[in-house]
NUFIBA-882313 format. One line per 4 residues: number of its first residue (from 1); their letters; for each residue y, z, x of N, C-alpha, C. Coordinates in steps of 0.05 Angstrom, whole numbers, plus 5000, padded with zeros to 4 digits. Example, Ala and Ser with C-alpha at 12.3 -4.5 7.8 and 13.67 -1.06 7.14 Angstrom:
BEGIN
1 = AS = 4886 5156 5264 4910 5156 5246 4934 5156 5264 | 4955 5142 5257 4979 5143 5273 5001 5157 5258
END
This chain:
BEGIN
1 = VLPA = 4989 4252 6543 5013 4265 6551 5029 4265 6528 | 5047 4289 6524 5063 4294 6503 5080 4270 6499 | 5083 4261 6475 5103 4237 6471 5131 4242 6481 | 5141 4265 6477 5170 4273 6486 5172 4269 6515
5 = MLDH = 5150 4276 6531 5149 4272 6559 5146 4244 6568 | 5133 4227 6553 5130 4199 6558 5156 4184 6552 | 5171 4195 6533 5197 4181 6525 5217 4185 6550 | 5215 4210 6560 5233 4215 6583 5226 4200 6606
9 = MAKG = 5198 4199 6613 5188 4183 6636 5198 4154 6633 | 5199 4143 6610 5205 4115 6605 5236 4109 6615 | 5251 4130 6618 5277 4129 6626 5280 4128 6657 | 5258 4130 6671 5256 4126 6698 5254 4154 6716
13 = DMPD = 5252 4175 6701 5246 4203 6714 5219 4206 6712 | 5204 4201 6732 5176 4202 6734 5164 4225 6751 | 5142 4241 6744 5129 4258 6764 5112 4243 6782 | 5104 4253 6804 5086 4240 6820 5057 4241 6810
17 = ERQL = 5039 4227 6824 5014 4224 6812 4998 4248 6810 | 5000 4267 6829 4988 4292 6826 4999 4310 6804 | 5023 4309 6799 5036 4323 6779 5027 4313 6752 | 5027 4285 6750 5019 4272 6724 4991 4279 6718
21 = RTIA = 4970 4280 6737 4945 4288 6732 4942 4317 6721 | 4957 4335 6732 4958 4362 6722 4968 4363 6694 | 4988 4348 6689 5002 4349 6661 4980 4337 6641 | 4970 4315 6648 4950 4301 6629 4925 4318 6625
25 = AASL = 4918 4336 6644 4895 4355 6641 4900 4375 6620 | 4923 4384 6616 4930 4404 6597 4929 4395 6568 | 4926 4415 6549 4926 4405 6522 4955 4400 6512 | 4956 4385 6490 4982 4378 6481 4999 4401 6472
29 = DEQK = 4985 4423 6463 5000 4448 6453 5009 4462 6476 | 4995 4463 6498 5006 4474 6523 5028 4457 6534 | 5026 4432 6535 5048 4413 6544 5072 4420 6528 | 5071 4422 6501 5093 4425 6485 5109 4452 6491
33 = EVWK = 5094 4473 6495 5106 4500 6502 5120 4498 6528 | 5108 4485 6548 5121 4482 6574 5145 4464 6574 | 5144 4442 6557 5166 4424 6554 5189 4438 6543 | 5186 4458 6523 5207 4472 6512 5225 4486 6533
37 = ANKP = 5211 4497 6553 5224 4512 6573 5236 4496 6595 | 5226 4469 6598 5235 4455 6621 5247 4425 6614 | 5250 4421 6587 5263 4395 6580 5291 4392 6590 | 5300 4367 6596 5328 4365 6605 5349 4372 6583
41 = SKGD = 5372 4376 6594 5395 4380 6577 5418 4362 6585 | 5439 4365 6570 5463 4347 6578 5474 4354 6606 | 5474 4381 6611 5484 4388 6635 5465 4385 6660 | 5438 4384 6654 5418 4379 6674 5398 4358 6664
45 = PQVS = 5404 4333 6665 5387 4312 6654 5360 4307 6671 | 5360 4319 6695 5335 4316 6714 5316 4336 6707 | 5289 4326 6703 5268 4345 6698 5255 4354 6723 | 5250 4381 6726 5234 4391 6749 5205 4389 6744
49 = WWSV = 5194 4367 6750 5167 4361 6745 5148 4380 6759 | 5158 4390 6782 5142 4409 6797 5139 4435 6780 | 5161 4443 6766 5159 4468 6748 5141 4461 6725 | 5141 4438 6715 5123 4431 6692 5095 4432 6700
53 = ANAL = 5089 4419 6722 5060 4417 6731 5050 4443 6741 | 5069 4460 6752 5061 4486 6762 5055 4503 6738 | 5069 4501 6717 5064 4518 6692 5038 4509 6679 | 5032 4485 6680 5007 4475 6666 4982 4476 6687
57 = AKTR = 4986 4481 6712 4965 4481 6731 4945 4504 6724 | 4919 4500 6726 4901 4519 6720 4879 4520 6742 | 4870 4546 6749 4852 4548 6769 4824 4537 6758 | 4810 4522 6775 4784 4511 6766 4763 4529 6782
61 = MYAR = 4741 4535 6765 4719 4549 6775 4696 4530 6771 | 4682 4524 6793 4662 4501 6793 4633 4511 6788 | 4619 4493 6774 4592 4502 6766 4574 4503 6791 | 4578 4490 6812 4565 4488 6836 4568 4517 6852
65 = DASF = 4588 4530 6844 4593 4558 6857 4582 4582 6839 | 4570 4575 6816 4561 4596 6798 4532 4605 6808 | 4528 4631 6807 4503 4642 6812 4487 4647 6785 | 4500 4649 6766 4489 4655 6740 4476 4630 6727
69 = GNDL = 4457 4634 6708 4444 4613 6695 4456 4609 6666 | 4440 4592 6650 4451 4585 6625 4452 4607 6608 | 4434 4628 6610 4436 4652 6591 4462 4665 6592 | 4472 4671 6618 4500 4684 6621 4522 4664 6613
73 = REAY = 4517 4638 6622 4536 4618 6612 4542 4619 6582 | 4521 4619 6567 4523 4617 6539 4534 4645 6528 | 4527 4666 6542 4534 4692 6532 4565 4696 6535 | 4578 4683 6556 4605 4686 6561 4620 4660 6551
77 = GIAW = 4607 4643 6537 4620 4620 6524 4635 4603 6541 | 4621 4597 6566 4632 4579 6587 4623 4551 6580 | 4642 4532 6578 4636 4503 6573 4645 4487 6597 | 4627 4473 6610 4632 4460 6634 4649 4433 6625
81 = VEDL = 4666 4424 6642 4682 4401 6639 4679 4382 6664 | 4674 4358 6660 4670 4338 6682 4696 4330 6693 | 4702 4331 6719 4722 4321 6733 4718 4291 6736 | 4733 4276 6721 4728 4246 6722 4738 4234 6748
85 = FAPA = 4755 4248 6761 4767 4238 6787 4750 4244 6812 | 4730 4259 6807 4713 4269 6831 4693 4247 6836 | 4683 4248 6862 4662 4229 6873 4639 4232 6853 | 4623 4208 6849 4601 4207 6833 4579 4224 6840
89 = DQDS = 4573 4225 6868 4552 4242 6878 4557 4270 6879 | 4578 4281 6869 4584 4310 6871 4582 4324 6844 | 4572 4348 6842 4573 4362 6817 4601 4373 6813 | 4615 4358 6796 4645 4363 6793 4650 4379 6767
93 = RYTT = 4631 4390 6756 4634 4406 6728 4649 4434 6736 | 4668 4438 6719 4684 4463 6723 4693 4474 6698 | 4705 4497 6699 4717 4512 6674 4743 4524 6684 | 4761 4524 6666 4787 4539 6671 4788 4565 6660
97 = DVDA = 4767 4574 6646 4764 4601 6636 4756 4620 6660 | 4776 4627 6676 4769 4642 6701 4757 4670 6694 | 4768 4685 6675 4758 4710 6667 4727 4707 6659 | 4722 4688 6644 4694 4687 6634 4676 4680 6658
101 = FLGA = 4683 4662 6675 4667 4655 6698 4663 4679 6716 | 4685 4693 6722 4682 4718 6741 4667 4740 6726 | 4670 4742 6701 4654 4764 6686 4624 4755 6687 | 4616 4730 6685 4589 4723 6686 4578 4727 6715
105 = QQEW = 4593 4723 6736 4587 4728 6764 4581 4756 6768 | 4602 4772 6757 4599 4800 6762 4575 4812 6749 | 4568 4803 6725 4543 4812 6711 4518 4804 6725 | 4518 4780 6736 4496 4770 6752 4492 4788 6777
109 = MTQN = 4513 4795 6789 4512 4813 6813 4500 4840 6805 | 4508 4850 6781 4499 4876 6772 4468 4874 6768 | 4459 4851 6755 4431 4849 6749 4413 4844 6774 | 4427 4833 6796 4412 4825 6817 4418 4843 6842
113 = LPKK = 4429 4867 6837 4437 4884 6860 4414 4895 6873 | 4410 4893 6900 4389 4906 6914 4389 4935 6911 | 4366 4948 6918 4364 4976 6915 4384 4993 6930 | 4392 4985 6953 4413 4999 6968 4437 4983 6969
117 = GVIA = 4445 4971 6948 4467 4952 6946 4492 4964 6931 | 4513 4953 6936 4539 4961 6922 4555 4933 6916 | 4571 4935 6895 4590 4912 6890 4615 4921 6901 | 4625 4904 6919 4650 4911 6933 4671 4896 6922
121 = EVSN = 4697 4903 6930 4721 4886 6924 4732 4872 6947 | 4752 4855 6945 4762 4840 6969 4791 4847 6971 | 4803 4845 6996 4829 4850 7000 4846 4828 6993 | 4873 4830 6995 4891 4808 6989 4888 4785 7007
125 = YGEV = 4875 4790 7029 4868 4766 7047 4841 4754 7044 | 4828 4763 7022 4801 4753 7018 4778 4766 7033 | 4783 4789 7047 4763 4802 7063 4749 4823 7047 | 4724 4827 7051 4709 4846 7035 4718 4875 7044
129 = KLPP = 4720 4891 7024 4728 4920 7029 4702 4937 7030 | 4695 4947 7051 4670 4964 7053 4676 4991 7051 | 4658 5009 7046 4665 5038 7044 4677 5048 7069 | 4691 5071 7067 4703 5082 7090 4683 5088 7113
133 = KAER = 4689 5086 7136 4672 5088 7159 4647 5070 7161 | 4645 5052 7144 4622 5035 7144 4625 5012 7168 | 4604 5007 7179 4603 4988 7201 4587 4964 7192 | 4602 4941 7193 4587 4916 7183 4567 4907 7203
137 = VYGT = 4545 4899 7192 4521 4890 7207 4522 4859 7209 | 4524 4847 7232 4525 4818 7232 4498 4804 7241 | 4481 4824 7252 4453 4814 7260 4433 4818 7235 | 4408 4821 7244 4388 4826 7225 4391 4856 7213
141 = PKKS = 4393 4859 7188 4396 4887 7178 4370 4902 7180 | 4372 4930 7183 4349 4947 7183 4344 4957 7154 | 4322 4970 7150 4314 4979 7123 4335 5002 7115 | 4348 5017 7132 4364 5035 7125 4393 5029 7119
145 = DHTA = 4398 5001 7126 4426 4989 7119 4431 4984 7091 | 4456 4979 7085 4463 4976 7056 4472 4945 7053 | 4472 4937 7029 4481 4910 7022 4506 4910 7004 | 4525 4895 7011 4551 4894 6994 4553 4864 6981
149 = MYLD = 4553 4862 6956 4556 4837 6944 4585 4836 6933 | 4598 4814 6936 4627 4811 6927 4634 4782 6919 | 4655 4778 6906 4664 4752 6898 4687 4744 6918 | 4685 4721 6930 4705 4711 6945 4729 4699 6928
153 = REGK = 4747 4686 6943 4771 4675 6928 4764 4651 6910 | 4743 4638 6913 4733 4617 6899 4713 4624 6877 | 4708 4651 6875 4689 4660 6855 4659 4660 6864 | 4656 4652 6888 4625 4652 6898 4616 4680 6904
157 = VKTV = 4591 4683 6899 4579 4709 6906 4572 4709 6936 | 4581 4728 6950 4575 4730 6978 4562 4758 6982 | 4545 4758 7004 4531 4780 7011 4537 4789 7041 | 4542 4814 7045 4543 4826 7074 4527 4851 7075
161 = HFRM = 4519 4857 7099 4505 4883 7105 4523 4903 7120 | 4519 4927 7114 4534 4949 7130 4518 4971 7135 | 4527 4989 7153 4512 5012 7162 4532 5036 7161 | 4524 5058 7148 4539 5081 7147 4532 5099 7173
165 = PEAK = 4552 5115 7182 4546 5130 7206 4522 5147 7207 | 4517 5160 7185 4492 5177 7184 4468 5160 7186 | 4467 5137 7175 4444 5118 7177 4442 5108 7206 | 4463 5103 7218 4463 5094 7245 4447 5115 7264
169 = KKAK = 4454 5141 7259 4444 5160 7277 4413 5165 7270 | 4406 5162 7244 4380 5168 7237 4364 5143 7229 | 4369 5121 7241 4357 5095 7232 4329 5098 7238 | 4322 5107 7263 4294 5108 7271 4277 5124 7251
173 = AAEE = 4290 5149 7246 4274 5167 7227 4271 5156 7201 | 4290 5142 7190 4290 5128 7164 4269 5108 7164 | 4265 5093 7185 4245 5072 7185 4217 5084 7185 | 4214 5107 7200 4187 5119 7202 4182 5132 7175
177 = AGGA = 4201 5140 7159 4198 5153 7134 4196 5133 7112 | 4194 5106 7118 4191 5086 7097 4218 5078 7085 | 4239 5082 7100 4267 5074 7088 4274 5093 7067 | 4275 5120 7071 4281 5139 7049 4308 5132 7038
181 = DETL = 4311 5138 7013 4337 5131 6999 4359 5151 7011 | 4382 5141 7012 4406 5156 7023 4427 5154 7001 | 4446 5169 7001 4468 5169 6983 4484 5143 6983 | 4484 5129 6961 4499 5103 6960 4525 5104 6950
185 = VVSK = 4542 5087 6958 4569 5086 6948 4568 5075 6920 | 4582 5088 6903 4582 5079 6874 4597 5051 6870 | 4584 5034 6859 4598 5007 6856 4622 5013 6832 | 4642 4997 6840 4665 4998 6821 4661 4980 6796
189 = PRPD = 4656 4988 6773 4650 4969 6750 4674 4951 6744 | 4668 4929 6731 4689 4909 6722 4707 4925 6702 | 4731 4923 6702 4750 4937 6682 4745 4928 6656 | 4749 4945 6638 4744 4938 6608 4765 4915 6601
193 = VTRK = 4788 4916 6612 4808 4894 6607 4815 4881 6633 | 4812 4856 6635 4817 4840 6660 4849 4839 6662 | 4855 4828 6686 4885 4824 6692 4898 4806 6671 | 4885 4784 6664 4896 4766 6643 4898 4781 6617
197 = GVEM = 4878 4798 6610 4881 4814 6584 4905 4831 6585 | 4908 4846 6608 4931 4864 6611 4957 4849 6608 | 4959 4825 6618 4983 4807 6617 4988 4801 6589 | 4966 4795 6573 4967 4789 6545 4978 4811 6529
201 = IGDL = 4967 4835 6537 4976 4858 6521 5006 4864 6526 | 5016 4859 6552 5045 4859 6558 5060 4842 6540 | 5052 4818 6536 5066 4799 6522 5068 4807 6492 | 5042 4815 6480 5042 4824 6455 5059 4850 6448
205 = RTDA = 5058 4866 6468 5076 4892 6463 5105 4884 6463 | 5113 4866 6480 5140 4860 6485 5150 4848 6460 | 5136 4826 6447 5142 4816 6424 5144 4836 6400 | 5126 4855 6398 5127 4874 6379 5150 4893 6381
209 = LHEA = 5157 4900 6406 5178 4918 6411 5206 4905 6405 | 5208 4880 6409 5233 4865 6405 5237 4861 6374 | 5214 4855 6360 5213 4853 6333 5223 4880 6320 | 5210 4900 6328 5219 4928 6317 5247 4935 6325
213 = LSRA = 5256 4930 6346 5284 4935 6355 5304 4917 6337 | 5294 4895 6328 5312 4877 6313 5311 4885 6283 | 5291 4893 6272 5285 4897 6243 5281 4925 6234 | 5267 4941 6249 5259 4968 6241 5284 4987 6235
217 = PIED = 5284 5003 6216 5306 5021 6211 5307 5043 6237 | 5328 5046 6248 5331 5064 6270 5355 5082 6266 | 5352 5110 6266 5374 5128 6265 5395 5124 6290 | 5418 5130 6284 5441 5126 6304 5433 5142 6330
221 = DTLL = 5427 5167 6326 5419 5183 6350 5395 5173 6365 | 5373 5162 6350 5351 5150 6364 5360 5124 6378 | 5377 5108 6365 5386 5086 6377 5402 5089 6404 | 5419 5109 6405 5432 5118 6428 5414 5127 6450
225 = ALLV = 5393 5144 6441 5376 5154 6462 5357 5132 6474 | 5350 5110 6455 5336 5087 6467 5353 5072 6487 | 5379 5071 6482 5395 5057 6503 5394 5071 6529 | 5395 5098 6527 5395 5113 6552 5367 5109 6565
229 = LAFA = 5346 5108 6550 5319 5103 6559 5317 5076 6573 | 5330 5055 6560 5329 5029 6570 5340 5026 6599 | 5362 5041 6602 5373 5041 6630 5355 5050 6653 | 5336 5067 6643 5315 5080 6661 5293 5062 6667
233 = GQNV = 5291 5039 6656 5270 5019 6660 5268 5010 6690 | 5245 5005 6698 5240 4998 6726 5250 4968 6733 | 5257 4955 6710 5268 4925 6713 5297 4926 6712 | 5312 4950 6711 5339 4951 6711 5352 4958 6737
237 = RVDS = 5371 4944 6749 5384 4950 6771 5413 4950 6765 | 5427 4970 6775 5458 4973 6771 5469 4980 6798 | 5491 4966 6806 5505 4973 6831 5525 4993 6820 | 5519 5019 6822 5536 5040 6811 5558 5049 6829
241 = GAGG = 5581 5055 6816 5605 5063 6831 5607 5093 6831 | 5586 5108 6822 5589 5137 6817 5583 5152 6842 | 5568 5139 6862 5562 5153 6884 5540 5173 6881 | 5537 5192 6897 5516 5213 6895 5492 5205 6912
245 = DHSY = 5477 5224 6920 5453 5220 6935 5428 5217 6917 | 5426 5193 6906 5402 5186 6888 5388 5165 6901 | 5360 5170 6906 5342 5149 6916 5340 5126 6897 | 5330 5104 6906 5326 5080 6890 5307 5086 6867
249 = GRRF = 5316 5079 6842 5300 5082 6820 5301 5111 6807 | 5319 5128 6817 5321 5155 6808 5348 5161 6792 | 5366 5143 6796 5393 5150 6784 5393 5150 6752 | 5381 5131 6739 5381 5130 6710 5357 5148 6697
253 = PRHA = 5333 5146 6710 5314 5162 6700 5319 5194 6696 | 5337 5203 6713 5344 5232 6711 5358 5237 6686 | 5373 5219 6675 5386 5221 6650 5367 5222 6626 | 5348 5199 6628 5329 5195 6606 5308 5220 6606
257 = ATLF = 5303 5231 6630 5282 5253 6628 5291 5277 6614 | 5317 5280 6610 5328 5303 6594 5321 5300 6566 | 5313 5277 6556 5309 5273 6527 5280 5278 6518 | 5263 5287 6538 5236 5296 6532 5233 5325 6534
261 = DAEG = 5215 5336 6514 5211 5364 6516 5188 5370 6535 | 5180 5397 6539 5160 5405 6557 5133 5391 6553 | 5128 5383 6529 5101 5370 6524 5101 5340 6528 | 5126 5329 6538 5127 5300 6541 5135 5286 6516
265 = KFAF = 5143 5299 6495 5150 5285 6470 5179 5278 6472 | 5185 5252 6461 5211 5242 6460 5226 5259 6439 | 5240 5281 6447 5253 5297 6429 5278 5309 6441 | 5301 5312 6426 5324 5320 6439 5343 5331 6419
269 = DTDT = 5364 5348 6425 5386 5354 6406 5408 5337 6412 | 5429 5339 6396 5454 5323 6397 5468 5327 6422 | 5471 5352 6430 5488 5357 6454 5474 5346 6478 | 5448 5349 6481 5433 5338 6504 5434 5307 6504
273 = LRIA = 5435 5294 6481 5437 5266 6480 5466 5256 6488 | 5485 5271 6481 5514 5265 6488 5517 5266 6518 | 5506 5286 6530 5508 5290 6560 5493 5267 6572 | 5470 5260 6563 5455 5239 6577 5467 5212 6574
277 = ARGV = 5480 5206 6551 5494 5181 6545 5520 5178 6563 | 5534 5202 6566 5557 5202 6584 5548 5197 6613 | 5526 5209 6622 5519 5205 6648 5510 5179 6654 | 5497 5163 6636 5490 5135 6639 5517 5119 6642
281 = LIDV = 5535 5123 6621 5562 5108 6622 5576 5113 6649 | 5574 5137 6659 5589 5143 6685 5574 5129 6708 | 5548 5125 6708 5537 5111 6728 5536 5079 6727 | 5543 5071 6703 5544 5042 6699 5572 5031 6703
285 = LSCR = 5592 5044 6688 5618 5031 6686 5634 5039 6713 | 5647 5020 6725 5661 5023 6750 5682 5004 6753 | 5705 5012 6762 5728 4994 6766 5733 4990 6798 | 5714 5002 6814 5717 4998 6841 5714 4968 6851
289 = EGMS = 5730 4961 6872 5727 4934 6881 5699 4931 6895 | 5689 4909 6893 5663 4904 6908 5641 4897 6888 | 5615 4902 6896 5593 4895 6880 5588 4915 6856 | 5599 4937 6858 5597 4957 6834 5617 4953 6813
293 = KSGV = 5636 4933 6816 5657 4929 6796 5645 4919 6770 | 5650 4932 6749 5640 4924 6721 5658 4903 6709 | 5683 4901 6719 5700 4879 6706 5716 4888 6684 | 5722 4868 6665 5741 4875 6643 5729 4895 6624
297 = VALV = 5703 4897 6623 5689 4915 6602 5698 4945 6610 | 5698 4950 6635 5706 4978 6643 5732 4985 6636 | 5751 4965 6637 5779 4969 6625 5780 4974 6597 | 5764 4959 6582 5764 4962 6552 5753 4991 6545
301 = AGCA = 5731 4998 6561 5720 5026 6555 5743 5045 6562 | 5756 5043 6584 5776 5064 6591 5798 5066 6570 | 5805 5042 6561 5827 5041 6540 5816 5054 6515 | 5791 5053 6508 5780 5062 6482 5779 5092 6483
305 = IGAD = 5775 5103 6506 5771 5134 6507 5797 5147 6520 | 5818 5133 6524 5842 5146 6533 5840 5155 6563 | 5826 5139 6579 5823 5145 6607 5851 5145 6623 | 5870 5134 6611 5897 5134 6624 5907 5162 6629
309 = GFLA = 5901 5179 6611 5910 5208 6616 5894 5222 6636 | 5873 5211 6649 5858 5224 6667 5864 5212 6697 | 5882 5194 6699 5889 5181 6723 5904 5201 6739 | 5897 5204 6767 5907 5222 6786 5937 5213 6791
313 = NMGT = 5950 5230 6803 5979 5224 6811 5979 5202 6835 | 5993 5183 6829 5993 5160 6850 6020 5161 6866 | 6036 5181 6861 6061 5185 6875 6057 5196 6902 | 6038 5186 6918 6031 5196 6945 6038 5176 6965
317 = EDFL = 6039 5186 6989 6046 5167 7013 6024 5145 7016 | 5999 5152 7010 5979 5134 7015 5982 5108 6994 | 5986 5116 6970 5990 5094 6952 6015 5080 6951 | 6037 5095 6953 6064 5081 6954 6067 5064 6977
321 = SCLS = 6053 5068 7000 6055 5052 7023 6041 5025 7018 | 6027 5023 6993 6013 4997 6989 6031 4978 6973 | 6055 4989 6963 6072 4974 6946 6093 4958 6961 | 6100 4934 6952 6121 4919 6963 6149 4931 6959
325 = RPAL = 6168 4922 6970 6196 4933 6968 6203 4931 6936 | 6202 4907 6923 6211 4905 6896 6194 4925 6877 | 6166 4926 6884 6151 4945 6869 6156 4973 6874 | 6163 4979 6898 6171 5008 6905 6196 5015 6891
329 = EGSC = 6217 4997 6892 6242 5003 6881 6239 5004 6849 | 6221 4989 6838 6219 4988 6810 6206 5013 6801 | 6191 5029 6820 6179 5054 6811 6202 5075 6812 | 6227 5069 6819 6247 5090 6817 6258 5090 6790
333 = ADTP = 6251 5072 6772 6260 5072 6744 6254 5097 6732 | 6270 5109 6714 6266 5133 6698 6262 5157 6716 | 6273 5155 6741 6273 5178 6760 6300 5180 6773 | 6308 5202 6782 6335 5207 6795 6336 5195 6821
337 = VLPR = 6314 5184 6832 6314 5172 6858 6326 5143 6858 | 6344 5140 6878 6356 5116 6881 6344 5099 6905 | 6340 5074 6904 6329 5058 6926 6347 5062 6951 | 6333 5068 6975 6348 5069 7000 6349 5043 7015
341 = ARVK = 6364 5042 7035 6367 5019 7051 6340 5010 7064 | 6325 5034 7073 6300 5028 7089 6278 5036 7066 | 6257 5019 7068 6235 5022 7049 6222 5048 7053 | 6218 5058 7078 6206 5085 7083 6220 5108 7072
345 = DTRA = 6246 5103 7074 6265 5125 7060 6260 5127 7032 | 6259 5105 7017 6255 5101 6989 6227 5115 6982 | 6207 5110 6999 6181 5121 6995 6181 5149 6997 | 6194 5159 7019 6194 5187 7024 6208 5203 7002
349 = ALVE = 6229 5191 6988 6242 5204 6965 6224 5205 6944 | 6209 5184 6938 6191 5183 6914 6170 5203 6919 | 6158 5204 6943 6137 5223 6947 6146 5251 6941 | 6172 5257 6952 6182 5284 6947 6185 5290 6916
353 = HFKE = 6196 5268 6902 6201 5274 6875 6176 5278 6858 | 6154 5261 6866 6130 5265 6850 6111 5288 6861 | 6120 5302 6880 6103 5323 6891 6095 5341 6871 | 6113 5348 6852 6107 5368 6831 6103 5351 6803
357 = GHFV = 6108 5327 6804 6105 5311 6780 6076 5293 6778 | 6083 5272 6764 6059 5255 6761 6066 5227 6757 | 6057 5210 6772 6064 5181 6773 6040 5163 6770 | 6041 5143 6752 6019 5123 6749 6031 5095 6750
361 = HPAA = 6022 5082 6768 6035 5054 6769 6023 5037 6745 | 6040 5022 6732 6031 5006 6709 6006 4988 6714 | 6003 4979 6738 5981 4963 6746 5952 4977 6745 | 5954 5003 6744 5930 5022 6743 5922 5028 6715
365 = LFAP = 5939 5021 6695 5932 5031 6668 5909 5014 6658 | 5893 5026 6639 5868 5014 6630 5879 4996 6606 | 5892 4973 6613 5900 4954 6595 5889 4926 6603 | 5866 4917 6589 5854 4891 6596 5872 4868 6596
369 = DAIS = 5872 4853 6617 5889 4828 6616 5880 4811 6592 | 5898 4801 6578 5890 4784 6553 5876 4760 6561 | 5884 4747 6581 5873 4722 6588 5843 4727 6599 | 5842 4747 6614 5815 4754 6626 5796 4763 6605
373 = LAEW = 5806 4777 6586 5791 4785 6564 5782 4763 6546 | 5800 4743 6539 5794 4721 6525 5774 4702 6537 | 5774 4701 6565 5756 4683 6580 5725 4696 6578 | 5727 4725 6580 5701 4739 6578 5688 4733 6550
377 = LAKS = 5704 4737 6529 5694 4734 6504 5683 4705 6497 | 5699 4688 6507 5690 4659 6503 5663 4654 6518 | 5662 4664 6541 5636 4662 6558 5614 4677 6545 | 5619 4698 6532 5597 4716 6525 5592 4713 6496
381 = AVTE = 5606 4699 6480 5603 4696 6452 5575 4682 6447 | 5562 4691 6426 5536 4680 6417 5541 4653 6405 | 5525 4634 6417 5525 4606 6406 5503 4601 6391 | 5504 4579 6375 5480 4574 6359 5457 4566 6376
385 = VEDD = 5433 4577 6371 5409 4573 6388 5401 4543 6383 | 5395 4530 6406 5386 4503 6405 5359 4499 6394 | 5353 4480 6379 5327 4476 6365 5307 4466 6387 | 5286 4480 6391 5267 4476 6410 5246 4452 6404
389 = D = 5245 4447 6377 5226 4429 6368 5236 4398 6375
END
């Protein structure tokens, strides 16, 4: 077990026996990487041993479930490991190299596929997927029936028989003809890159992309265009205050799509880029109350571009009725309107006065509150990265 983990366990924070076995079965390098992400902090001194064990847990593929022999085992570089905790009378050899095990099983099925056989896939529930209209045969198969081989959830090779509608109708004729060949369903080959390989490619691409974004020279126009493109990512969710009839996942891609030419090349002119950038900002920034509110950053943005000059006239019955008496009477300043004895009379006079004018209440101006802005800056400021070693 990693010394850093042992030191923490010595303080009394221990995993249970099952978690400890999982941790101990992993390499020290793997333990070190997982410990970096899960080690305790001053704010949270308790370790989630479940998370640590879960991150280190590996699927075991057992030798007793393998159909392939030593030739394929050596070809795929599979090395069996003994489970020292297993009963002595049980073949406990296993490997955690799932892709290699499944690849060897897949190749064994290909080499041993019957003449009228196919290699099938399984559903999310572990059930074999037969060809459309196929009828599974549970009894003794006929010569005209097909065989489907597949791997179950444990990686074992399984075999089932099925009958196609045409074969069912002509079963007798096929038997008399010596089981004449019929059109077989084409087996789906093993993909060139496995799921684990695809995940590794995703990690490598992400690291390279982040490195390039950090260090590669990027023109200002391209940088702005990439920002527009980033908001169109399928991992981005924004509670927009802009409204509009846009289905889920369509709001931001519509802006990014304008930056591509007819051949699908990422190419654009300055005017198109400006329009797309404005569209993204409109869809993101919002001062509406509720889940779409952007907060203080929207006020900063409005202040930076002079949005005060675009505020609509607030000298209306709807808005003025929301003001208290002191606030309403304060709105009479710099106007010929004098406060009346009744609030509604003062309000009516102001509405009449601003019918042809323009009134903006000071609370509506794009002036970020200094305290709120300071709190946001303090919370958002970049701090020195903690040493992971």
